[in-house]
C-alpha positions, -999 to +999 in steps of 0.1 A: -352+100-677-372+114-706-339+120-724-331+083-720-364+073-736-359+096-765-326+078-772-336+042-766-373+042-776-393+058-804-394+096-803-432+095-800-428+086-763-429+117-742-431+117-705-453+141-684-443+130-649-474+145-632-497+129-657-477+097-654-484+095-617-522+099-623-523+073-652-498+048-639-501+012-630-480-006-604-461-038-612-441-061-590-405-051-594-387-071-567-394-083-532-373-092-502-375-122-480-405-107-462-424-104-495-425-066-492-429-054-527-413-024-543-429-008-573-421+007-607-443+029-628-454+018-663-458+043-692-469+033-726-458-003-719-423+008-708-414+005-671-397+034-652-381+018-623-378+033-589-349+025-566-360+006-535-332+020-514-348+054-516-380+041-501-369+019-472-398+000-458-406+006-421-414-027-404-425-035-369-389-048-362-372-017-377-362-007-412-361-035-438-331-033-461-339-033-498-335-065-518-302-071-535-299-084-571-293-121-575-267-114-603-250-085-619-240-090-655-216-065-671-217-062-709-193-041-730-208-025-761-207-044-794-181-037-821-181+001-827-171+021-857-141+032-836-130-004-830-128-009-868-113+025-878-097+046-851-096+076-874-134+079-869-125+098-837-111+126-858-145+132-874-170+121-847-171+129-810-164+098-789-200+098-773-215+098-808-196+068-822-221+040-830-221+003-836-212-015-868-235-041-883-213-067-866-218-049-833-256-050-837-254-088-843-231-092-813-255-073-791-285-094-802-265-126-796-255-113-762-291-107-753-301-142-763-273-157-742-282-135-712-318-146-714-309-182-716-285-179-686-312-160-665-339-185-674-317-214-665-310-202-630-337-176-623-369-196-620-401-182-635-404-150-615-375-128-626-369-093-641-339-074-653-329-038-647-306-022-672-280+005-665-266+019-697-239+044-707-251+076-723-228+069-752-244+060-785-227+026-788-239+017-753-275+027-760-275+009-794-261-022-776-289-021-751-315-015-777-304-047-796-297-067-765-331-059-750-349-074-780-345-108-762-366-096-732-403-090-732-413-056-718-429-074-688-394-088-679-377-054-679-381-038-644-364-006-656-337+012-675-314+039-662-289+059-681-258+062-659-233+088-670-205+072-649-206+042-673-184+055-700-149+056-714-122+072-693-123+110-698-090+126-690-099+161-703-079+184-725-046+184-706-036+147-707-001+154-721+009+183-700+046+182-693+055+179-656+076+207-641 
């Protein structure tokens, strides 16, 4: 998780998880129909979300299932250097290809549209949880998209390595025998 923060947020943010537990505050992340709350940990204003499915709540009538999201929104990264010039892949490793200026503007616009859509249908008590690719263009897209959301509206961020381009390895073009 600290690796994710060093990519998305200023390098001055470092995470000491033991100290974090001692100096943390709890926020309302989400609740189910029984109003059982699940919590996240806050550190320097940024929220480190926990996954409610890992902490199932024991209730008098059995185990309460964790809440499900009201909506899942999938966003592709903004225009990347590789979208403009495919030869960039001969000089830069795929995971290190960043956004163009147009891609940054696209991500900011996407964040505004997402915010409008959520506010229109989400009531007053809503939060977002972001899953992001570890690729540079994904992280840059999130960084610019998230500008439309106050920190108090972001329940958490998780870098998910399975959210990336297809990776076929070195032997893609092996002849069949």
